[in-house]
N, C-alpha and C positions, 0 to 999 in steps of 0.2 A: 663517773657512772653513766655519762651520756657519751655514746659511742657513735662516731661518724666515720664514713668510709670515703677516704680521699684518694684521688688518682695519684700515683707516685710520679707520673709524668708531668701533669699540668696543675695538680692541686685541686681540680674540680671534684665535686662529690660524685660518687659512684653508686649506681643502682643495679639491682638484679634485672637482667633483660630476659624476658620469658621466651623470646623467639630463638635466641642463641643458647639459652640456659647457662649464661655466663654473667659475670659482673662487667658492666660497660660504663665508660665515662661518656656522657652526652656532649662533652665539649671537644675532646680530641678523638673520640670514637675508639679509644683503646679498650680492648677486651681482656679480661682476666678470668681464670677459674678461681674458685674460692681458695684453693691451696696456694695459687700464685699470689693472690692478694694477701694471704696470711704471711707468706714469706717476705713480701715487700714490707709489711708491717714490722716483722721481726728485724729486718735489716735496718729500717729507719730508726727503730727504737734503740738499736745498738749504737747508732751514730749520735742520737740526741734524745734527751728525755722528753722533749716536746715532739711527739710523733708526727711525721709528715703525712702518713697515710691513714692513721687512726688518731683522732684527737678526742680527749676526754675531759669532762668537767664534772663537778660534783653536784649533789643535791643541796639546794639552798635551805629549804625547810619543808616540813610536811604538816598537814592538818587533816581533820576528818574528811576522808574520801578523796583527797587530792594531794599531789606532791609537786613541789616547785623546783625546777632545774635551771641551769644556765647553759645556753647554747655556746659551744666552743668556737663556732664560726663567727657569730655576730655579737655575742654577749647578751642577747635577748633572753627574757624569761620564758621558760616552757612550763606550762601547767598541764599535768597529766593526772587522770584518775588512777586510783591505786592498782587497777588491773591492766592499764595500758602499758605496752612494752615497746611498741614501735610506732612512730608518728613523724610529723614534719614540724620543723620550727615555724611558728606562726609569723615570724619576722623576716627570715631570709629564705624560707621554703626548703632548706636542706633536710633530707631524711636523716633521722636519728634513731638509735636503738637504746633503750634504757636497760643497760646491761645487767643491773642488779635484779631485774625482773626474771632473769633466766639463770640465776646462779643457784648452786646447791640442788635441793630437791625440786626447785622450780625449772631446772633445765630440761627441755624436751628431749626425748630419745631420738625422735625422727621428725622430718619435715617433708611434705610433698611440695616441690616448687611449682610455681605458676606455669601452666601450659597454654593458657588462653589469655589474650591481651585485652586491654580495655576497649579498643575499637570493636573487636569481635563481640564482646559482651553487650555493648551499646546496640550494635546491629541486630543481635538476637532479641534484644528487648523491643526494638522497633517492630520486628516481625511478630513478637508476642502481642503487640497492641493492634496489629492489622485486623481490620474488620470489626473492631469494638467501638461502634459509633456512639454508645451511651457512656463512654468513659469520661470522667471529669477532665477538663482541659489541662490541669496541672500535671497529669501523668504523661501528657504529650509534649510538654514544654521542653525544648531542646536544652536550655540552660539548666533545667532540673536534671535531665537525663545525664548531662555532662558531669554531674556530681557523683555518679556511680563510683564506688571505692573498692579497691582491692584490699582484702583483709585476711590475715591468717587467724583461724579460729582454733582454740585449744580443745582437743577431744582426748578421751581415753579409749584406746583400742583394746578390746578384750578377746582373749582366747580362753575358752573354758568348756567344761562338759556340763550339760544340763540334764538333770533327771526329772522326769515328770510321771505323775500317777493320777489317774482319773477313775472315779466310780460314777457310773452313768445309769440312771433309771431309764428303761426302754421297754418297748412292747412290739409285738408282731400280731398282725390280724390275718385270720384265715376265714374265707367265706366260701360256702358251698350250699348246694340245694338238692332236694329230691322232688318228687312229684307233688308234694304237699307243702313243704316249708323251705325257707331260706335260712341257713344257719350262719352265725358269726361267732368266731372264737377269738378272744383277745388274750394272748399270753404275755405275762409281765416278767421282766428279767432285770437283773442288775449286771451291767457290763463293766468289767474291770480292765483297764488298759494301763500298761507301763511302757515307758520308752526312754531312750537316751538320745540326746542330740548334741553334736559337736558345734560349738560356736567359734568362729575364727574371724578375726579382724572386724568385730562388731563395734562400730563407733558410738560413743555416748558423749554428748556435748558436755564440755567441762567449763562452759561459761554461762553464768546466770543471766547475762544480757542477751544471749542468742536464743530465740524461741526454738524448742524442740520440733515444732511443726515445720520449721524451715530446714533444720539440719538433717533430720532423719530421712526425709524423702530424697535428699541430694545424693545419697549413695547409690550404688557401691563405689568404693574407692579402690584403686589399684595400688596395693601396698608394695608391689614389685618396683614401683617408681619412687618409693620413699628413700630418702638419703639421710645420713647422719646429720644431726642438727648443727648448723653454723649460723651465727647471727647475720652473716653477710646475705643470706637468702631473704632477709626481712627488709633490706634497704630499698626504699621506694614504696613500701606498702605499710599498711597498718597492721598491728598485731596486739593481741591480748594474751595475758597469761591466765592460767586456770584459776577459778575461785570456787569450783566444785571439785572436791578431791576424789580420789579413786574409790574410797570406801562408800561415799555417798552415791557415786555414779554406778557402782555395782548393783544398787537397788533397782536402778532403771534397767539394767541388763536383765535382771530376773523378771521384771514386769513385761519387758518386750519378749523375752524367751517364753514366758508363761502363755502369752497370747498365741504365739506361733506354735508351741507344743500342743496346746489345747485344740487348735484347728487341725493339726496333723493327726492327733489321736481320734478326734471326732470323725475324721474322714474314713476311719476303719470300721465304723459301725454297720456298714453294709445295709441289709434290708430292714434293720431295726429302726423303729421310730423313737427318737429321743424324747423322754418325758421331762417334766419340770424338776428343778432341783439338781442334785448331783454335787460331787465334791472333787476338788483337784488340788494338787500340791506340786510345787516346782522348787528344786534346789539347784544351786550352782556349786561345783566342786573343781578343785585344781585350777589349772590354767595360769594365765598371767595377764597383766595389763601394761600397756605402754602409753607414754605421754607423747602425743603427736600433734603437730600443727598442720591444718588443712587449708588450702587456698580457696577463697570465694570472691566473686564480684557481687557486691550487694548494693541495692538502692532502697532507701527507706523513705517513705512518703507519709507525712502526717495529714490526714483528711478525716473530717467529721469526728474529731477527738479519738481517732484510732490510728495506730501505726500499721501501714501496709508495706509488706516486704516483697521485693523481687530479688532473687538470688540465682547465681549461676555457679555450678561446680567448675572451678577454674582448671581442673585437670581433664574432665571429660566433656564439658559443655552442657551438662544436664541442667534444665531450668526448673525452678520452683517459684511460685508466686500466686497471689490472689489479687484481683482488681475489683474496685467498687463500681457501682452504677451511680451516675449523676441523676438524682431524683428529678431535678428541674428538666434535664434533657429527656428523661424517660417520660415525664408528663407531657412535655411538648410533642414528643414523638407519637404518643398515643392520641393526643388531641388532633394532630395533623392527620393521622391514620383514620380517626373517627370521621372527620369532616370529608376526607378523600373518599372513604367508602360510602358516606352519605350522599355526596355529589354523584358518585358513580351509580348508586342505586336510583337516585332521582332521574339521571340521564337515561338509564335503562327503562325505567317506568314510562318516561315521556316517549321514547322510541316505540315501546310496545303499543301505546295509545295511538300514535301516528300510523303505525302499520295496521 
């Protein structure tokens, strides 16, 4: 159940290389496409039951929340959470894929391969930090930034038709005057709006571990670059399988669509002034959902009992993240500024007296 990708030429482990979009052996620099590596696996399996290009070992045991596996390269124990599907052996460092996590209904339909590398993600993070003088030191620590990880996040991509209805209390005011009085007339209305909206490739996070506040702003994703899922694309990266199913995720689609549809319908009220209250309803019909793995570079920092995330869309390079302010540095900055302005004021006052 533990799948490793071995080079047919030298036996070294093979990883997906984002720059060439191929599988590459870091020892002999041989490159393969996924189909070529699959053919090498099939050839070697015909020759021997102990595959030279793909080695497998089984699950040792499982308990609440974690599973224990044996690494086929070094025999070391691999401990994985129930949703982890691709990781590295903690003993030999070889990338492994837990194949059972992607079997049957758990198998993704599509995957978007990495287009941006780790060094580019780190460089963009350094730029993100530029000019932020009140940032806690840990966020600038090079050894910490080196821990940025490439991970495939499970999402559901939805295509559907959204129907929305709104009943909106509104009013219009007219003002006129004659030689004696100024008149004001307020007319009250109930505006009714109906509309349809097509949703295409709307991603909804399928992992309970990944905050929606990180995943949703990272879009849009170019689904034209998605390819049929193969476990080879995961080699060298981390990956999780979904633990939020399509039915539960569809509720999030309706919530997001409702907000978007309401904004769109309210934009049609023209000169009317919206009043308090009102009613709206949104329903989703037809369409389909697809299980897709999306590539991210992500850095998580624990600071002041809170998780701070920096993430980069590894397809487009779009950044999302929030950064805290070091209260000690902030207080020091304001204290220095206070004394600086005080000294400047005293100097100006002295000069005025002398002149």
